[in-house]
SERO-4910 file (N, C-alpha, C, O; in steps of 0.05 Angstrom, whole numbers):
BEGIN
 pado doro    nc1    nc2    nc3   cac1   cac2   cac3    cc1    cc2    cc3    oc1    oc2    oc3
  Unk    A  -1454   5770   1886  -1441   5760   1856  -1417   5777   1842  -1398   5768   1830
  Unk    A  -1425   5805   1847  -1406   5820   1834  -1382   5824   1848  -1361   5827   1836
  Unk    A  -1384   5825   1875  -1358   5830   1889  -1339   5807   1884  -1316   5809   1875
  Unk    A  -1352   5785   1890  -1338   5763   1876  -1327   5754   1857  -1304   5744   1858
  Unk    A  -1341   5754   1834  -1334   5753   1810  -1334   5775   1790  -1326   5768   1768
  Unk    A  -1340   5796   1794  -1338   5817   1775  -1359   5830   1760  -1370   5811   1750
  Unk    A  -1370   5847   1754  -1394   5856   1737  -1389   5838   1716  -1403   5818   1719
  Unk    A  -1373   5837   1694  -1374   5831   1663  -1379   5801   1668  -1391   5789   1650
  Unk    A  -1371   5787   1689  -1375   5750   1686  -1405   5756   1700  -1418   5735   1701
  Unk    A  -1417   5774   1709  -1441   5761   1722  -1459   5773   1694  -1476   5758   1683
  Unk    A  -1457   5793   1687  -1474   5800   1662  -1465   5778   1643  -1486   5777   1630
  Unk    A  -1450   5761   1633  -1441   5738   1623  -1466   5719   1631  -1485   5712   1616
  Unk    A  -1460   5713   1660  -1470   5691   1665  -1514   5693   1667  -1531   5676   1668
  Unk    A  -1515   5716   1667  -1542   5723   1669  -1558   5733   1645  -1582   5731   1644
  Unk    A  -1543   5746   1625  -1553   5758   1603  -1567   5742   1582  -1553   5736   1563
  Unk    A  -1586   5735   1582  -1597   5714   1561  -1609   5733   1539  -1620   5720   1521
  Unk    A  -1611   5757   1534  -1625   5772   1517  -1597   5797   1502  -1598   5816   1487
  Unk    A  -1580   5787   1513  -1557   5806   1502  -1557   5836   1498  -1549   5851   1479
  Unk    A  -1569   5840   1524  -1577   5868   1529  -1553   5884   1544  -1555   5908   1550
  Unk    A  -1525   5865   1551  -1500   5876   1560  -1507   5886   1589  -1495   5905   1598
  Unk    A  -1524   5873   1603  -1530   5882   1626  -1542   5857   1650  -1556   5839   1641
  Unk    A  -1537   5858   1670  -1548   5841   1690  -1578   5836   1692  -1593   5855   1697
  Unk    A  -1587   5810   1687  -1614   5805   1683  -1618   5795   1711  -1609   5773   1718
  Unk    A  -1634   5815   1730  -1643   5807   1759  -1657   5791   1768  -1660   5783   1791
  Unk    A  -1672   5783   1742  -1686   5763   1752  -1678   5729   1751  -1685   5710   1766
  Unk    A  -1663   5728   1726  -1649   5711   1724  -1630   5703   1744  -1629   5680   1754
  Unk    A  -1612   5726   1752  -1596   5722   1777  -1611   5712   1805  -1608   5691   1817
  Unk    A  -1624   5730   1809  -1641   5715   1833  -1656   5699   1831  -1664   5693   1853
  Unk    A  -1669   5683   1810  -1677   5657   1809  -1653   5636   1817  -1657   5617   1832
  Unk    A  -1634   5641   1807  -1605   5624   1808  -1596   5627   1841  -1589   5609   1857
  Unk    A  -1597   5644   1843  -1597   5654   1874  -1611   5639   1895  -1600   5629   1915
  Unk    A  -1639   5639   1890  -1658   5627   1904  -1653   5599   1903  -1652   5586   1925
  Unk    A  -1649   5586   1878  -1644   5558   1872  -1622   5546   1890  -1623   5523   1899
  Unk    A  -1597   5568   1897  -1577   5559   1911  -1585   5559   1935  -1585   5537   1946
  Unk    A  -1594   5580   1948  -1609   5575   1976  -1626   5554   1979  -1635   5550   2002
  Unk    A  -1631   5544   1968  -1655   5527   1970  -1641   5495   1970  -1649   5476   1984
  Unk    A  -1614   5493   1948  -1603   5476   1954  -1586   5469   1975  -1583   5446   1984
  Unk    A  -1575   5491   1984  -1559   5496   2012  -1577   5485   2035  -1569   5470   2053
  Unk    A  -1600   5495   2033  -1622   5487   2054  -1628   5454   2051  -1631   5440   2072
  Unk    A  -1628   5447   2037  -1635   5416   2031  -1612   5402   2045  -1616   5383   2060
  Unk    A  -1588   5409   2039  -1559   5401   2050  -1558   5403   2087  -1552   5385   2103
  Unk    A  -1569   5436   2094  -1569   5433   2124  -1588   5424   2145  -1585   5423   2170
  Unk    A  -1612   5416   2127  -1641   5424   2146  -1638   5393   2161  -1652   5392   2181
  Unk    A  -1626   5372   2155  -1616   5353   2181  -1607   5360   2204  -1613   5347   2224
  Unk    A  -1591   5381   2204  -1578   5394   2232  -1585   5415   2235  -1586   5419   2260
  Unk    A  -1593   5437   2220  -1597   5460   2226  -1623   5463   2225  -1636   5444   2214
  Unk    A  -1640   5490   2236  -1662   5500   2228  -1656   5517   2198  -1638   5534   2199
  Unk    A  -1666   5515   2178  -1668   5529   2158  -1682   5550   2152  -1701   5552   2168
  Unk    A  -1682   5567   2133  -1654   5577   2135  -1634   5587   2154  -1642   5601   2173
  Unk    A  -1615   5583   2151  -1590   5587   2173  -1587   5620   2167  -1596   5629   2145
  Unk    A  -1576   5635   2182  -1568   5660   2174  -1544   5661   2160  -1526   5646   2165
  Unk    A  -1544   5679   2142  -1523   5673   2125  -1495   5686   2134  -1493   5710   2141
  Unk    A  -1476   5669   2134  -1453   5678   2143  -1432   5678   2119  -1433   5661   2101
  Unk    A  -1415   5697   2122  -1395   5694   2101  -1388   5672   2081  -1388   5672   2056
  Unk    A  -1382   5653   2099  -1377   5620   2084  -1399   5615   2072  -1397   5609   2049
  Unk    A  -1425   5616   2083  -1448   5609   2069  -1454   5623   2047  -1473   5615   2033
  Unk    A  -1438   5653   2039  -1456   5672   2026  -1428   5659   1999  -1433   5654   1975
  Unk    A  -1412   5659   2007  -1388   5644   1988  -1393   5616   1969  -1388   5612   1945
  Unk    A  -1405   5601   1987  -1419   5574   1971  -1437   5585   1959  -1436   5580   1935
  Unk    A  -1460   5603   1965  -1480   5604   1954  -1474   5618   1927  -1486   5610   1907
  Unk    A  -1456   5640   1926  -1443   5645   1904  -1438   5621   1886  -1453   5612   1869
  Unk    A  -1413   5612   1894  -1408   5593   1876  -1426   5571   1867  -1426   5560   1845
  Unk    A  -1443   5566   1885  -1464   5546   1869  -1485   5561   1849  -1498   5551   1830
  Unk    A  -1483   5584   1857  -1502   5606   1832  -1484   5605   1806  -1493   5598   1784
  Unk    A  -1468   5609   1808  -1447   5613   1790  -1447   5583   1770  -1444   5583   1746
  Unk    A  -1450   5566   1781  -1448   5538   1765  -1477   5535   1755  -1481   5529   1732
  Unk    A  -1498   5539   1771  -1524   5541   1762  -1527   5561   1734  -1542   5554   1716
  Unk    A  -1512   5583   1732  -1511   5600   1718  -1509   5592   1690  -1525   5597   1672
  Unk    A  -1482   5577   1690  -1471   5565   1666  -1482   5548   1649  -1501   5537   1660
  Unk    A  -1479   5540   1627  -1490   5528   1598  -1499   5554   1581  -1500   5578   1587
  Unk    A  -1506   5541   1554  -1504   5565   1537  -1486   5577   1529  -1468   5565   1518
  Unk    A  -1486   5610   1533  -1466   5623   1524  -1445   5619   1544  -1422   5621   1534
  Unk    A  -1445   5615   1568  -1426   5608   1588  -1419   5583   1596  -1431   5573   1614
  Unk    A  -1401   5571   1585  -1391   5548   1592  -1389   5544   1620  -1388   5561   1637
  Unk    A  -1388   5513   1623  -1378   5509   1657  -1347   5501   1653  -1341   5478   1645
  Unk    A  -1328   5520   1658  -1297   5519   1659  -1295   5500   1688  -1312   5496   1705
  Unk    A  -1265   5488   1686  -1264   5472   1705  -1258   5482   1735  -1258   5467   1755
  Unk    A  -1253   5507   1736  -1254   5525   1763  -1279   5527   1772  -1282   5525   1796
  Unk    A  -1302   5530   1757  -1323   5534   1759  -1335   5509   1776  -1347   5511   1797
  Unk    A  -1330   5484   1760  -1341   5461   1771  -1325   5457   1793  -1339   5450   1812
  Unk    A  -1295   5458   1799  -1289   5452   1821  -1294   5465   1844  -1292   5453   1866
  Unk    A  -1302   5491   1841  -1313   5506   1866  -1338   5496   1871  -1341   5492   1895
  Unk    A  -1360   5491   1856  -1381   5471   1854  -1379   5451   1875  -1389   5450   1897
  Unk    A  -1366   5436   1864  -1361   5404   1875  -1346   5410   1910  -1352   5394   1928
  Unk    A  -1326   5436   1914  -1314   5441   1937  -1338   5451   1956  -1338   5439   1978
  Unk    A  -1354   5466   1952  -1386   5474   1957  -1398   5449   1965  -1396   5442   1989
  Unk    A  -1409   5434   1949  -1427   5409   1954  -1410   5396   1968  -1423   5394   1989
  Unk    A  -1388   5385   1972  -1370   5376   1991  -1368   5379   2016  -1365   5361   2033
  Unk    A  -1369   5410   2022  -1365   5419   2044  -1399   5412   2064  -1402   5400   2085
  Unk    A  -1419   5425   2047  -1444   5414   2053  -1450   5389   2057  -1464   5386   2076
  Unk    A  -1444   5366   2044  -1442   5346   2048  -1432   5333   2079  -1442   5317   2094
  Unk    A  -1405   5351   2080  -1389   5341   2103  -1407   5351   2131  -1405   5338   2152
  Unk    A  -1423   5374   2129  -1439   5387   2150  -1465   5370   2157  -1474   5369   2180
  Unk    A  -1474   5360   2141  -1494   5339   2135  -1492   5313   2146  -1509   5297   2153
  Unk    A  -1474   5313   2146  -1462   5279   2159  -1451   5288   2183  -1448   5269   2198
  Unk    A  -1443   5311   2195  -1434   5318   2220  -1407   5313   2222  -1399   5302   2242
  Unk    A  -1395   5319   2208  -1366   5318   2196  -1349   5348   2193  -1325   5350   2192
  Unk    A  -1368   5366   2193  -1364   5399   2196  -1383   5404   2214  -1397   5390   2229
  Unk    A  -1383   5436   2209  -1403   5445   2222  -1402   5482   2212  -1384   5493   2199
  Unk    A  -1425   5494   2222  -1421   5520   2207  -1410   5542   2235  -1415   5566   2234
  Unk    A  -1400   5534   2251  -1393   5552   2271  -1406   5561   2289  -1406   5549   2311
  Unk    A  -1421   5586   2285  -1442   5603   2305  -1470   5586   2298  -1483   5578   2317
  Unk    A  -1476   5582   2280  -1507   5566   2278  -1511   5547   2295  -1496   5528   2290
  Unk    A  -1530   5541   2318  -1543   5524   2332  -1555   5502   2312  -1571   5507   2295
  Unk    A  -1545   5480   2317  -1558   5458   2305  -1586   5447   2311  -1591   5446   2335
  Unk    A  -1606   5439   2297  -1630   5439   2302  -1630   5420   2331  -1643   5427   2350
  Unk    A  -1613   5395   2332  -1613   5381   2362  -1601   5401   2383  -1612   5400   2405
  Unk    A  -1592   5410   2381  -1582   5432   2403  -1604   5455   2412  -1605   5464   2435
  Unk    A  -1618   5460   2395  -1637   5482   2398  -1663   5462   2410  -1675   5471   2430
  Unk    A  -1671   5442   2400  -1691   5420   2415  -1685   5407   2439  -1701   5392   2450
  Unk    A  -1659   5414   2447  -1651   5400   2475  -1660   5415   2494  -1656   5405   2517
  Unk    A  -1670   5436   2492  -1676   5452   2515  -1706   5455   2516  -1717   5472   2529
  Unk    A  -1719   5440   2502  -1755   5437   2497  -1757   5413   2514  -1740   5395   2517
  Unk    A  -1783   5417   2527  -1795   5394   2550  -1815   5382   2533  -1834   5396   2525
  Unk    A  -1812   5356   2526  -1836   5342   2514  -1846   5322   2538  -1832   5314   2556
  Unk    A  -1876   5315   2534  -1895   5302   2550  -1906   5287   2528  -1918   5298   2510
  Unk    A  -1902   5258   2529  -1913   5240   2523  -1930   5225   2532  -1919   5212   2550
  Unk    A  -1953   5218   2530  -1970   5200   2543  -1984   5177   2521  -2002   5181   2504
  Unk    A  -1970   5150   2529  -1977   5128   2517  -2002   5110   2520  -2020   5118   2535
  Unk    A  -2005   5091   2511  -2029   5079   2513  -2029   5072   2538  -2007   5073   2549
  Unk    A  -2051   5064   2555  -2062   5054   2580  -2052   5028   2586  -2067   5010   2578
  Unk    A  -2030   5019   2601  -2019   4986   2608  -2038   4969   2625  -2043   4945   2622
  Unk    A  -2051   4991   2652  -2065   4975   2661  -2090   4984   2677  -2095   5007   2683
  Unk    A  -2103   4964   2683  -2130   4979   2690  -2143   4955   2710  -2133   4934   2719
  Unk    A  -2166   4965   2714  -2182   4940   2733  -2191   4917   2718  -2200   4898   2730
  Unk    A  -2190   4917   2691  -2201   4888   2682  -2186   4866   2689  -2168   4867   2706
  Unk    A  -2194   4842   2675  -2182   4815   2675  -2158   4819   2682  -2147   4837   2670
  Unk    A  -2141   4806   2700  -2111   4805   2697  -2096   4833   2706  -2072   4833   2709
  Unk    A  -2108   4851   2709  -2098   4877   2710  -2089   4895   2689  -2082   4918   2691
  Unk    A  -2091   4877   2667  -2083   4892   2635  -2106   4898   2620  -2124   4882   2616
  Unk    A  -2106   4922   2610  -2127   4938   2597  -2132   4919   2570  -2148   4926   2553
***
């Protein structure tokens, strides 16, 4: 977050007590919430949590920034637009119109597994040959 938005903005976003420093607990909570939001979009196609790529880190930062707004930090048009872009991309991934590149989706991982299913018995020695 600091390398992406700068320390002063991260302080502004997370400092609820006017201590003039980043509140790690508030920042961590928002990051966990962003990760959960990302996983909710990706879980239909990928085994979550997905390994953090640079792209997902950027998306997580934009979502976290949006989630931390309110109170003393208003949601600007830039923050809202970046959040909408992040969610738009995640929606396209969820719909299969985009992918994450190197991450194997859940269908590809399951494709190499053997599944054995035994159904109900259809034939037997009963009347008419049917069970």
